[in-house]
BAFI-3210 file (N, C-alpha, C; in Angstrom, 3 decimals, decimal comma, padded with zeros to 6 digits):
// residues 297
n [1|2|3|4|5|6|7|8|9|10|11|12|13|14|15|16|17|18|19|20|21|22|23|24|25|26|27|28|29|30|31|32|33|34|35|36|37|38|39|40|41|42|43|44|45|46|47|48|49|50|51|52|53|54|55|56|57|58|59|60|61|62|63|64|65|66|67|68|69|70|71|72|73|74|75|76|77|78|79|80|81|82|83|84|85|86|87|88|89|90|91|92|93|94|95|96|97|98|99|100|101|102|103|104|105|106|107|108|109|110|111|112|113|114|115|116|117|118|119|120|121|122|123|124|125|126|127|128|129|130|131|132|133|134|135|136|137|138|139|140|141|142|143|144|145|146|147|148|149|150|151|152|153|154|155|156|157|158|159|160|161|162|163|164|165|166|167|168|169|170|171|172|173|174|175|176|177|178|179|180|181|182|183|184|185|186|187|188|189|190|191|192|193|194|195|196|197|198|199|200|201|202|203|204|205|206|207|208|209|210|211|212|213|214|215|216|217|218|219|220|221|222|223|224|225|226|227|228|229|230|231|232|233|234|235|236|237|238|239|240|241|242|243|244|245|246|247|248|249|250|251|252|253|254|255|256|257|258|259|260|261|262|263|264|265|266|267|268|269|270|271|272|273|274|275|276|277|278|279|280|281|282|283|284|285|286|287|288|289|290|291|292|293|294|295|296|297]
n.u [188,829|189,715|192,166|190,748|188,300|187,793|188,330|186,405|183,867|184,378|184,012|181,308|180,396|180,250|179,010|176,918|175,679|175,619|173,085|171,116|171,394|170,480|167,938|166,717|166,179|164,286|161,532|160,837|159,518|157,253|156,552|158,315|160,961|159,990|159,957|162,694|163,967|162,862|164,435|167,108|166,646|166,154|168,507|170,005|169,225|169,685|172,252|171,162|170,015|172,348|173,422|171,738|172,054|173,273|171,462|169,919|171,477|170,957|170,026|166,735|166,195|167,245|165,563|163,393|164,909|165,686|163,118|162,477|164,501|164,191|161,496|162,255|164,378|162,377|160,797|163,052|163,158|160,821|160,506|162,612|161,573|159,400|160,452|162,433|160,429|159,471|161,755|165,099|167,755|170,323|169,186|168,027|169,378|171,825|170,755|169,210|170,814|173,113|172,009|171,392|173,799|174,255|172,024|172,927|174,794|173,726|171,812|173,208|174,796|173,005|171,963|174,018|175,897|178,889|182,198|182,894|182,815|185,415|186,729|187,578|186,017|183,333|183,577|183,927|181,617|180,013|180,583|179,538|176,549|176,477|177,040|174,772|172,568|173,267|172,459|170,011|169,757|169,189|170,231|172,363|171,933|168,971|168,262|165,861|163,206|161,827|163,270|163,495|161,023|158,417|157,100|159,355|161,074|159,892|159,444|162,063|162,801|161,451|162,832|165,416|165,030|164,767|166,942|168,730|167,714|167,961|170,552|171,854|170,550|171,229|173,863|174,005|172,525|174,008|176,405|174,986|175,273|177,265|179,989|181,224|179,297|178,841|179,530|179,758|180,554|179,343|178,540|176,949|175,412|173,646|172,791|170,917|168,817|168,165|166,866|164,732|163,158|162,446|160,374|157,530|156,878|157,204|155,703|152,983|153,544|153,240|150,579|149,513|149,978|150,477|149,119|148,950|148,679|150,816|152,280|152,339|154,000|156,426|156,563|157,852|161,046|161,627|161,165|163,771|165,525|164,557|165,638|168,335|169,331|168,772|170,485|172,807|172,483|172,453|174,988|176,519|175,392|176,328|179,321|179,352|177,917|180,196|182,105|181,403|182,884|184,937|185,178|185,029|182,748|179,495|179,004|180,781|181,043|178,495|179,040|181,175|180,634|179,006|180,398|179,489|177,767|178,713|179,094|176,506|175,570|177,201|176,686|174,067|174,035|175,712|174,256|171,749|171,158|170,800|170,631|173,497|173,358|175,468|175,413|174,499|176,833|178,805|177,727|178,154|181,027|181,533|180,599|182,482|184,782|183,857|183,688|186,300|187,356|185,894|186,638|189,547|189,746]
n.v [-235,804|-239,041|-241,738|-244,111|-243,374|-242,777|-244,919|-246,775|-245,302|-245,254|-247,867|-248,360|-246,133|-247,828|-250,219|-248,771|-247,033|-249,653|-251,048|-249,181|-249,151|-251,702|-251,773|-249,534|-250,765|-252,850|-252,639|-250,336|-249,363|-248,165|-250,821|-252,358|-251,494|-252,070|-255,024|-255,171|-254,019|-256,122|-258,314|-257,186|-256,753|-259,541|-260,339|-259,508|-259,828|-262,002|-261,151|-259,241|-260,995|-262,118|-260,074|-259,789|-259,578|-256,907|-255,280|-254,363|-252,491|-250,136|-246,866|-245,129|-242,803|-243,778|-245,435|-243,558|-242,196|-244,103|-244,957|-242,196|-242,334|-244,737|-243,575|-241,164|-242,643|-244,566|-242,424|-241,530|-244,091|-243,956|-241,785|-242,076|-244,059|-243,342|-241,101|-242,502|-243,881|-242,295|-240,973|-240,538|-242,563|-241,303|-238,559|-238,516|-239,634|-238,291|-236,231|-236,607|-237,681|-235,891|-233,196|-233,362|-232,908|-230,671|-229,717|-231,333|-230,061|-227,477|-228,093|-229,157|-227,419|-225,668|-227,034|-227,115|-229,667|-231,649|-230,736|-227,656|-227,145|-226,898|-224,048|-224,837|-227,264|-226,521|-225,105|-227,147|-228,264|-226,470|-226,546|-228,975|-228,234|-226,456|-228,255|-229,888|-228,172|-227,940|-230,583|-231,143|-229,854|-230,013|-228,545|-225,645|-223,580|-223,267|-223,152|-223,091|-222,592|-224,560|-226,893|-227,740|-228,602|-231,531|-234,596|-236,463|-234,932|-233,864|-235,725|-236,054|-234,372|-235,306|-237,405|-236,398|-234,951|-236,927|-238,600|-236,483|-236,237|-239,066|-239,531|-237,465|-238,275|-240,764|-240,727|-239,394|-241,508|-243,520|-243,236|-243,661|-246,132|-248,565|-249,980|-251,842|-253,377|-255,086|-257,870|-258,169|-255,646|-252,292|-251,110|-252,756|-253,963|-251,910|-251,351|-253,601|-252,936|-250,543|-251,579|-252,744|-250,801|-249,314|-250,624|-250,815|-248,130|-248,155|-250,201|-248,491|-246,336|-248,067|-248,597|-246,230|-244,879|-246,467|-248,997|-252,418|-253,908|-254,241|-256,462|-258,533|-257,828|-258,980|-261,715|-265,272|-265,392|-262,483|-261,587|-261,684|-259,425|-257,047|-258,713|-259,397|-256,627|-255,714|-257,117|-256,008|-253,022|-253,301|-253,994|-251,710|-249,522|-250,175|-249,861|-247,036|-246,401|-247,251|-245,477|-243,393|-243,007|-242,341|-239,503|-235,986|-234,368|-235,244|-234,139|-234,457|-237,347|-237,292|-235,793|-236,700|-239,256|-239,185|-239,902|-242,083|-240,558|-239,993|-242,399|-243,494|-241,708|-242,952|-245,435|-245,311|-244,286|-246,083|-248,772|-248,287|-246,885|-244,041|-241,056|-238,600|-235,372|-232,757|-230,352|-232,025|-233,773|-231,906|-231,084|-233,122|-232,885|-230,619|-231,630|-234,096|-232,505|-231,054|-233,077|-233,891|-231,596|-231,573|-234,199|-234,041|-231,853]
n.w [170,199|171,060|169,832|170,129|170,183|167,577|165,944|167,146|166,125|163,183|162,642|163,108|161,606|158,939|159,526|160,144|157,696|155,931|157,337|156,586|154,189|153,621|154,854|153,243|151,081|151,497|151,785|153,404|156,358|159,393|160,723|159,646|160,810|163,449|163,341|162,860|165,238|167,196|166,412|167,253|169,952|170,712|169,950|171,745|174,459|175,925|177,247|178,866|180,758|181,880|183,107|185,162|188,006|188,179|187,830|190,082|191,196|189,679|189,328|189,993|188,511|186,141|184,615|183,807|182,116|180,109|178,891|177,645|175,633|174,319|173,258|171,726|169,941|168,434|167,290|165,624|163,721|162,771|161,151|159,566|158,128|156,778|155,653|153,575|152,195|150,622|149,147|148,028|149,120|149,021|149,219|151,675|153,753|154,273|155,363|157,384|159,152|159,321|160,150|162,977|164,071|164,053|165,832|168,452|169,523|170,442|172,221|174,080|174,587|175,976|177,881|179,501|179,193|179,215|178,404|177,130|173,330|171,143|169,243|166,359|166,094|166,390|163,931|162,233|162,455|161,550|158,567|158,151|158,311|156,427|154,136|154,366|153,509|150,868|149,993|149,573|147,028|143,241|141,138|140,914|139,283|139,333|141,791|144,375|146,627|146,836|146,690|149,232|150,048|150,127|150,758|151,669|152,695|154,618|156,628|157,381|159,151|161,940|162,022|162,549|165,063|166,564|166,536|167,702|170,264|171,445|171,391|172,891|175,691|176,066|176,192|178,866|180,503|180,353|182,126|184,330|185,064|186,801|185,959|187,719|188,668|186,602|184,757|181,781|179,345|179,514|177,230|175,650|177,821|177,878|175,170|175,070|176,682|175,535|173,146|173,940|175,048|172,819|172,152|172,605|172,232|169,451|168,663|168,876|167,191|164,789|164,920|164,899|162,556|160,332|160,306|160,578|158,186|156,851|157,388|155,359|153,666|154,758|154,800|154,549|152,850|153,004|155,186|156,224|155,561|157,520|159,706|159,586|159,427|161,953|163,217|162,417|163,159|165,971|166,374|165,384|166,882|169,424|169,271|168,727|171,402|173,193|172,377|173,458|175,846|175,148|175,078|175,766|175,261|173,950|171,492|169,994|168,945|167,983|165,799|164,099|163,742|161,677|159,649|158,137|156,381|153,507|152,651|152,862|150,706|148,341|148,314|147,595|144,740|143,557|144,103|143,990|141,732|141,868|140,942|141,134|142,097|141,157|143,409|145,600|145,651|146,032|148,871|150,181|150,649|151,917|154,061|154,871|155,061|157,367|159,192|159,400|160,959|163,363|164,180|164,953|166,092]
ca.u [188,532|191,087|192,107|189,885|187,023|187,755|188,338|184,818|182,977|184,571|183,352|180,054|179,829|180,327|177,610|175,319|175,422|174,904|171,927|170,341|171,106|169,542|166,761|166,051|165,651|163,212|160,096|160,788|157,698|157,268|156,592|159,678|161,539|159,504|160,968|164,194|163,946|162,573|165,685|168,053|166,083|166,462|169,797|170,764|168,438|170,368|173,071|170,715|169,833|173,612|173,698|170,598|172,668|173,573|170,202|169,948|172,475|170,668|169,349|165,207|166,243|167,882|164,533|162,732|165,868|165,602|161,803|162,422|165,221|163,020|160,759|163,191|164,667|161,393|160,558|163,701|162,995|159,507|161,024|163,493|160,851|158,398|161,415|162,769|158,876|158,926|162,878|166,401|168,865|171,405|168,618|167,117|170,363|172,430|170,033|168,704|172,195|173,943|171,074|171,634|175,094|174,039|171,291|173,220|175,872|172,717|171,038|174,209|175,482|171,751|171,677|175,321|176,533|179,824|183,118|182,840|183,419|186,397|186,194|187,758|185,071|182,324|183,731|183,723|180,021|179,166|180,744|178,500|175,420|176,617|176,630|173,291|171,926|173,472|172,136|168,751|169,764|169,826|170,807|172,417|170,843|167,513|167,944|164,846|162,773|161,172|163,936|163,380|159,568|158,259|157,232|160,557|161,963|159,008|160,011|163,698|162,461|161,369|163,991|166,800|165,010|164,740|168,425|169,372|167,248|168,578|172,349|172,154|169,848|172,127|175,415|173,592|171,922|175,055|177,129|174,349|175,476|178,449|180,737|182,038|178,334|178,097|180,448|179,804|180,696|178,221|177,678|176,349|174,028|172,617|171,988|170,028|167,938|167,444|165,830|163,280|162,293|161,643|159,594|156,191|156,563|157,317|154,156|152,435|153,880|152,644|148,992|148,913|150,433|150,467|148,588|149,262|148,396|152,261|152,691|152,219|155,454|157,536|156,455|159,036|162,172|161,600|161,487|165,366|165,975|164,781|166,401|169,942|169,290|168,742|172,009|173,769|171,861|172,988|176,703|176,501|175,195|177,255|180,204|178,639|177,804|181,408|182,610|180,930|183,674|186,716|185,209|184,573|181,301|178,957|178,733|181,821|180,803|177,375|179,435|182,049|179,835|178,319|181,280|178,876|176,924|179,426|179,174|175,349|175,188|178,049|175,736|172,849|174,404|176,006|173,591|170,156|171,552|170,097|171,369|174,523|173,677|176,657|175,197|174,715|178,331|179,530|177,226|178,984|182,573|181,468|180,136|183,529|185,432|183,600|184,105|187,729|187,827|185,284|187,461|190,804|189,874]
ca.v [-237,216|-240,074|-242,414|-245,446|-243,303|-242,550|-246,041|-247,163|-244,858|-245,609|-249,383|-248,070|-246,060|-248,865|-250,758|-247,893|-247,161|-250,943|-251,239|-248,201|-249,663|-252,987|-251,055|-248,817|-251,869|-253,964|-251,876|-249,684|-248,783|-248,593|-252,269|-253,283|-251,218|-252,846|-256,325|-254,785|-253,874|-257,449|-258,705|-256,579|-257,382|-260,902|-260,914|-258,703|-260,403|-263,113|-260,589|-258,633|-262,099|-262,627|-259,107|-259,553|-259,033|-255,743|-254,332|-253,933|-251,084|-248,864|-245,966|-244,866|-241,864|-244,420|-245,999|-242,713|-241,967|-245,015|-244,615|-241,237|-242,575|-245,467|-242,887|-240,594|-243,711|-244,921|-241,386|-241,733|-244,865|-243,810|-240,549|-242,773|-245,236|-242,518|-240,312|-243,727|-244,494|-241,030|-240,307|-241,446|-242,447|-240,043|-237,569|-238,674|-240,334|-237,486|-235,104|-237,358|-237,555|-234,458|-232,095|-233,716|-232,573|-228,810|-229,506|-231,436|-228,706|-226,536|-228,673|-229,576|-226,117|-225,073|-227,729|-227,269|-231,062|-231,734|-229,487|-226,559|-227,447|-225,931|-223,113|-225,249|-228,167|-225,814|-224,197|-228,095|-228,467|-225,220|-226,781|-229,842|-227,600|-226,019|-229,300|-230,132|-227,142|-228,292|-232,023|-231,453|-228,997|-230,555|-227,534|-224,593|-222,670|-223,439|-223,451|-222,932|-222,773|-225,956|-227,975|-228,233|-229,120|-232,607|-235,498|-236,953|-233,829|-233,376|-236,717|-236,141|-233,605|-235,933|-238,677|-235,705|-234,505|-238,422|-239,033|-235,703|-236,605|-240,385|-239,277|-236,774|-239,052|-241,832|-240,416|-239,241|-242,683|-244,923|-242,779|-243,965|-247,832|-248,456|-251,111|-252,763|-254,559|-255,610|-258,545|-257,517|-253,958|-251,536|-250,585|-254,059|-254,265|-250,769|-251,617|-254,369|-251,945|-249,557|-252,126|-253,218|-249,590|-248,778|-251,633|-250,262|-246,741|-248,493|-250,717|-247,128|-245,657|-248,672|-248,518|-244,926|-244,464|-247,205|-250,092|-253,778|-254,669|-254,328|-257,786|-259,384|-257,583|-259,753|-263,155|-266,103|-264,779|-261,176|-261,027|-261,597|-257,989|-256,633|-259,604|-259,083|-255,253|-255,280|-257,372|-254,627|-252,002|-253,733|-253,934|-250,414|-248,557|-250,693|-249,245|-245,552|-245,970|-247,566|-244,415|-242,136|-243,128|-241,888|-238,133|-235,254|-234,015|-236,256|-233,623|-234,923|-238,349|-236,960|-235,222|-237,716|-240,716|-239,005|-240,029|-242,863|-239,804|-240,158|-243,835|-243,726|-241,132|-243,575|-246,531|-244,629|-244,220|-247,286|-249,752|-248,210|-245,773|-242,744|-239,436|-237,856|-234,157|-231,847|-230,002|-233,316|-234,278|-230,880|-231,073|-234,168|-232,690|-229,999|-232,521|-234,590|-231,480|-230,813|-234,315|-233,589|-230,727|-232,180|-235,137|-233,594|-230,537]
ca.w [170,417|171,189|168,772|170,225|169,833|165,844|165,512|167,110|165,059|161,910|162,312|163,353|160,588|157,881|159,680|159,753|156,266|155,604|157,641|156,100|152,511|153,168|155,106|152,033|149,814|152,194|152,080|154,858|157,288|161,034|160,972|159,308|161,787|164,758|163,294|163,090|166,460|167,736|166,364|167,832|171,237|170,587|170,324|173,014|176,001|176,893|177,642|179,948|181,879|182,620|184,154|185,870|189,495|188,054|187,860|191,441|191,332|188,698|189,927|189,242|187,144|184,744|184,036|183,391|180,991|179,133|178,662|177,073|174,758|173,858|172,508|170,739|168,999|167,584|166,416|164,531|163,149|162,031|160,424|158,498|157,561|156,060|154,566|152,671|151,444|149,662|148,866|147,704|149,886|148,782|149,804|152,949|154,714|154,658|155,882|158,825|160,060|159,557|160,970|164,679|164,513|164,491|166,966|169,588|170,474|170,809|173,405|175,457|175,423|176,823|179,331|180,176|179,459|178,697|178,341|175,947|172,098|170,556|167,988|165,486|166,311|165,912|162,469|161,701|162,577|160,632|157,450|158,114|158,255|154,882|153,138|154,446|153,044|149,539|149,654|148,546|145,700|142,170|140,289|141,512|138,368|139,328|143,282|144,842|148,001|146,704|146,950|150,725|150,337|149,651|152,105|152,288|153,799|155,622|157,568|158,069|160,608|163,147|162,259|162,957|166,139|167,410|166,493|168,576|171,753|172,095|171,317|174,513|176,879|175,995|176,826|180,287|181,192|180,388|183,121|185,602|184,816|187,188|185,571|188,578|188,957|185,324|184,208|180,419|178,653|179,600|175,899|175,558|178,438|177,843|174,157|175,246|177,521|174,639|172,552|174,726|175,413|171,895|171,301|172,836|171,024|167,725|168,601|168,917|165,672|163,826|165,188|164,758|161,198|159,157|160,404|160,594|157,068|155,787|157,730|154,291|153,132|155,355|154,533|153,750|152,757|153,004|156,566|156,487|155,897|158,842|160,863|158,984|159,525|163,423|163,872|162,023|164,106|167,726|166,315|164,891|167,934|170,508|169,161|169,365|172,695|173,678|171,856|174,365|177,261|175,299|174,465|176,710|174,957|172,860|170,154|168,924|168,662|166,788|164,528|163,828|163,273|160,341|158,415|157,339|155,390|152,261|152,276|152,093|149,342|147,313|148,057|146,878|143,607|142,830|144,268|143,673|140,502|142,265|140,248|142,311|141,541|141,676|144,527|146,721|146,059|146,856|149,990|150,774|150,539|153,037|155,219|155,047|155,824|158,766|160,041|159,699|161,919|164,388|165,001|164,888|167,050]
c.u [189,879|191,042|191,194|188,718|186,608|187,640|186,890|184,324|182,869|183,992|181,994|179,704|179,540|179,165|176,771|174,869|174,959|173,605|170,876|170,220|170,135|167,860|165,781|165,739|164,367|161,894|160,184|159,315|158,016|157,492|157,812|160,619|161,320|159,880|162,025|164,534|163,918|163,594|166,693|167,892|166,547|167,745|170,533|170,024|169,297|171,643|172,538|170,209|171,155|173,895|172,806|171,179|173,125|172,555|169,768|170,642|172,047|169,552|167,839|165,502|167,018|166,664|163,910|163,734|165,778|164,148|161,896|163,385|164,771|162,112|161,651|163,821|163,501|160,755|161,766|163,575|161,702|159,859|161,565|162,477|160,135|159,469|162,067|161,626|159,008|160,180|164,130|167,020|170,002|170,993|168,369|168,192|171,201|171,884|169,677|170,013|173,149|173,169|171,226|172,862|175,098|173,139|171,828|173,776|174,822|172,134|172,025|174,798|174,162|171,893|173,177|175,923|177,860|181,250|182,598|183,493|184,290|186,191|186,220|186,582|183,713|182,386|183,386|182,175|179,388|179,121|179,849|176,840|175,432|176,340|175,288|172,241|171,732|172,652|171,078|168,594|169,969|170,664|170,956|171,810|169,742|167,204|166,841|164,037|162,366|161,962|163,940|161,825|159,566|157,935|158,431|161,222|161,330|159,340|161,186|163,589|162,516|162,122|165,417|166,333|165,107|166,354|168,897|168,825|167,865|169,938|172,367|171,696|170,937|173,380|174,894|173,115|173,035|175,809|176,018|174,340|176,848|178,697|181,298|180,965|178,037|179,396|180,904|179,918|179,189|177,547|176,689|175,015|173,127|171,800|170,733|168,559|167,403|166,191|164,611|162,314|161,756|160,569|157,857|155,833|156,601|155,543|153,131|152,346|153,032|151,426|148,485|148,961|150,244|149,930|149,236|149,562|149,398|152,797|152,956|153,574|156,401|157,354|157,446|160,238|162,341|161,584|163,211|166,096|166,136|165,596|167,558|170,058|169,446|169,856|172,942|173,422|172,680|174,395|177,066|176,695|175,832|178,545|180,404|178,961|179,373|182,464|182,825|181,966|184,752|186,115|184,562|183,158|180,939|178,642|179,780|181,713|179,438|177,741|180,642|181,696|179,077|179,139|180,450|177,766|177,717|179,513|177,750|174,852|175,940|177,083|174,669|173,101|174,672|174,922|172,134|169,976|170,795|171,071|172,058|174,585|174,991|176,407|175,172|176,128|178,990|179,011|178,259|180,626|182,596|181,398|181,657|184,522|185,349|183,756|185,695|188,236|187,222|185,986|188,526|190,762|188,769]
c.v [-237,917|-241,021|-243,551|-244,852|-243,039|-243,839|-246,740|-246,705|-244,992|-246,987|-248,598|-247,415|-246,809|-249,325|-250,054|-247,925|-248,400|-251,381|-250,428|-249,062|-251,011|-252,456|-250,360|-249,836|-252,948|-253,243|-251,385|-248,955|-248,790|-250,138|-252,761|-252,577|-251,883|-254,171|-256,140|-255,029|-255,080|-258,014|-258,506|-257,142|-258,886|-261,446|-260,558|-259,381|-261,223|-262,651|-259,955|-259,755|-261,997|-261,671|-258,865|-259,199|-257,297|-254,877|-253,891|-252,628|-249,941|-247,957|-245,730|-244,156|-242,713|-244,875|-244,734|-242,076|-242,707|-244,920|-243,627|-241,681|-243,588|-244,482|-241,911|-241,610|-244,311|-243,706|-241,273|-242,531|-244,718|-242,530|-241,170|-243,484|-244,290|-241,975|-241,300|-243,955|-243,247|-240,365|-241,124|-241,639|-241,603|-238,765|-237,539|-239,102|-239,291|-236,158|-235,368|-237,489|-236,778|-233,602|-232,378|-233,010|-231,027|-228,941|-229,836|-230,733|-227,723|-226,770|-229,027|-228,388|-225,488|-225,679|-227,818|-228,854|-231,324|-230,550|-228,731|-226,951|-226,408|-225,283|-223,728|-226,472|-227,478|-225,406|-225,834|-228,362|-227,484|-225,842|-227,941|-229,415|-227,111|-227,108|-229,736|-229,167|-227,331|-229,547|-231,969|-230,600|-229,917|-229,964|-226,230|-223,483|-222,661|-223,698|-222,504|-223,281|-224,491|-227,050|-228,821|-228,602|-230,652|-233,436|-236,148|-236,106|-233,550|-234,467|-236,872|-235,047|-234,370|-236,925|-237,895|-235,611|-236,013|-238,355|-237,723|-235,741|-237,778|-240,111|-238,727|-237,409|-240,275|-241,826|-239,888|-240,392|-243,563|-244,486|-243,308|-245,714|-247,929|-250,037|-252,083|-253,693|-255,244|-256,560|-258,422|-255,884|-253,353|-251,099|-251,999|-254,293|-253,014|-250,694|-252,453|-253,908|-251,110|-250,005|-252,539|-251,988|-249,231|-249,774|-250,999|-248,792|-247,128|-249,241|-249,288|-246,894|-246,460|-248,395|-247,138|-244,361|-245,025|-248,890|-251,502|-254,522|-254,709|-255,870|-258,663|-259,282|-258,091|-261,158|-263,791|-265,428|-263,404|-260,618|-261,385|-260,344|-257,199|-257,274|-258,947|-257,580|-255,058|-255,944|-256,207|-253,338|-252,358|-253,477|-252,536|-249,648|-248,891|-249,932|-247,685|-245,652|-246,467|-246,132|-243,421|-241,884|-242,541|-240,242|-237,248|-234,279|-234,860|-235,678|-234,082|-236,322|-238,232|-236,324|-236,192|-238,690|-240,503|-239,347|-241,465|-242,061|-240,125|-241,219|-244,007|-243,139|-241,842|-244,706|-246,256|-244,589|-245,180|-248,578|-249,404|-247,213|-244,439|-241,430|-238,650|-236,209|-233,446|-231,365|-231,051|-233,586|-233,086|-230,770|-231,929|-233,915|-231,789|-230,683|-233,282|-233,407|-231,385|-231,663|-234,161|-232,857|-231,168|-233,597|-235,005|-232,663|-230,969]
c.w [170,401|169,804|168,806|169,945|168,001|165,479|165,504|166,035|163,790|161,632|162,341|162,258|159,351|158,277|159,601|158,450|155,629|156,009|156,617|154,331|152,205|153,951|153,701|150,868|150,129|152,549|153,462|155,237|158,756|161,421|160,770|160,303|163,323|164,607|163,503|164,592|167,396|167,622|166,904|169,493|171,651|170,819|171,572|174,684|176,566|177,800|178,762|181,252|182,538|183,267|184,870|187,700|189,392|187,899|189,060|191,942|190,691|189,533|189,454|188,104|185,899|183,940|183,264|181,683|179,629|178,281|177,708|175,868|174,093|172,666|171,425|169,472|168,026|166,969|165,138|163,646|162,129|161,119|159,331|157,607|156,495|154,922|153,159|152,065|150,414|148,981|148,668|148,840|150,106|149,108|151,482|154,059|154,890|155,634|157,388|159,523|160,082|160,299|162,545|165,084|165,047|165,773|168,528|170,187|171,058|171,751|174,660|176,006|176,544|177,879|179,840|180,441|178,677|178,566|177,227|174,888|171,472|169,446|166,568|165,007|166,000|164,325|161,966|161,258|161,490|158,932|157,101|157,768|156,886|153,981|153,354|153,357|151,323|149,360|148,916|147,001|144,471|141,124|140,764|140,778|138,879|141,122|143,613|146,119|148,012|146,990|148,480|150,844|149,840|150,797|152,529|152,935|154,756|157,045|158,164|159,291|161,836|163,483|163,247|164,472|167,099|167,527|167,613|170,249|172,193|172,243|172,911|175,452|176,866|176,690|178,414|181,117|181,215|181,536|184,423|185,835|185,627|186,758|186,515|188,877|187,690|184,675|182,837|180,159|179,119|178,482|175,508|176,243|178,068|176,348|173,999|175,941|176,815|173,758|173,137|174,996|174,071|171,407|171,473|172,200|169,659|167,672|168,079|167,451|164,839|163,841|164,810|162,936|160,095|159,301|160,537|159,704|156,271|156,416|156,623|153,381|153,325|155,536|154,040|154,110|153,260|154,528|156,799|156,185|156,900|160,010|160,599|159,367|161,062|163,843|163,643|162,945|165,450|167,543|166,434|166,148|169,255|170,031|169,252|170,764|173,570|173,533|172,670|175,606|176,834|174,776|175,870|176,494|173,764|171,564|169,101|168,434|167,555|165,642|163,512|163,161|162,164|159,228|157,747|156,207|153,845|151,605|151,676|150,640|147,997|147,122|147,156|145,247|142,732|142,952|143,665|142,250|140,564|141,456|141,233|141,564|142,212|143,183|145,865|146,970|146,397|148,385|150,863|151,215|151,789|154,148|156,007|155,637|157,197|159,586|160,228|160,945|163,040|165,202|165,181|165,943|168,197]
res [m|t|v|m|a|i|i|l|i|l|i|s|a|g|l|h|a|g|w|n|l|i|s|k|s|g|n|p|s|p|l|y|f|l|i|l|t|l|s|s|a|t|i|l|f|p|f|l|v|m|n|g|g|g|g|q|t|i|p|g|r|f|w|f|l|l|t|l|t|g|f|f|q|a|l|y|y|t|g|l|a|k|a|y|s|h|g|d|i|s|l|v|y|p|l|i|r|a|i|p|v|l|m|v|p|l|v|t|s|a|a|d|l|g|s|p|l|s|g|r|a|l|a|g|m|t|l|i|g|i|g|c|i|f|i|p|v|r|n|f|k|t|w|h|i|r|d|y|s|g|p|a|l|l|w|v|l|p|g|a|v|g|t|t|g|y|t|i|i|d|s|v|a|m|d|l|l|d|p|r|f|f|p|l|p|i|s|l|v|y|s|g|f|i|n|l|a|i|l|p|w|l|m|l|s|v|s|l|l|s|g|w|g|d|g|k|n|f|q|g|r|k|i|l|s|p|l|i|a|g|l|a|v|s|l|s|y|m|f|v|l|a|s|m|k|h|v|t|n|v|s|y|v|a|g|f|r|q|l|s|i|p|l|g|v|l|l|g|g|t|i|f|k|e|t|l|y|i|p|r|i|i|g|c|v|f|i|v|a|g|l|f|f|t|a|l|f]
***
């Protein structure tokens, strides 16, 4: 990874942990994330209009990938919302962020995307995986398979699959946009496209899973939470997209951006007064160690 990629992802990690903190405290639901996405789309839409001429150079394959990444983004938001409604941020956030670090290399290797990962990078990702195993455990003496059950962990899996899907697809789709025909940064343009692609899928998620009755939870000042989170989401992922241009394999981005994991756990303990069990803290140490290997090698 280059120094520029590390800097961009560090900024993104702080923003990412921040908007998750806001979301956790704001009655998270599929409708919450629909409002969040509408906020992001509204912010970014003017930039799409400014780049209208460049749209004529976009190949047809791009629109298929955009539709697909919209589905995976909506799957991530839905899994995140449901998991947060049942579990602590210090439990859900590390898992839903770290599991894709293991899944992305598997998919990219199978699909022959990007350059081969170094042995040390793979070792770092293994440490991250071990850390994920420790996160749900409350006590090593009573460690049991039931530590990995419950509705929160059930919804972590679709959230992680969604993250894996959109991370890989976005790295491919962005390369189909020729920066010579767009006056603004490609990451800014692509972020605008993504948020529009997410909307129909999230509308479907709301209709099927939670209904529209949650609208009463976002009246008056309560709507500020998803609106502000939407701004942070836009900025956070733009930095991630920009970092993809500075790595040889998107798995490095998927790994190092999980620096937000210990931040999320720390915020859960300090802001929400969640119990930070010893295995959970050890799991975070493993994850940070894995990030070190992933970033430097």
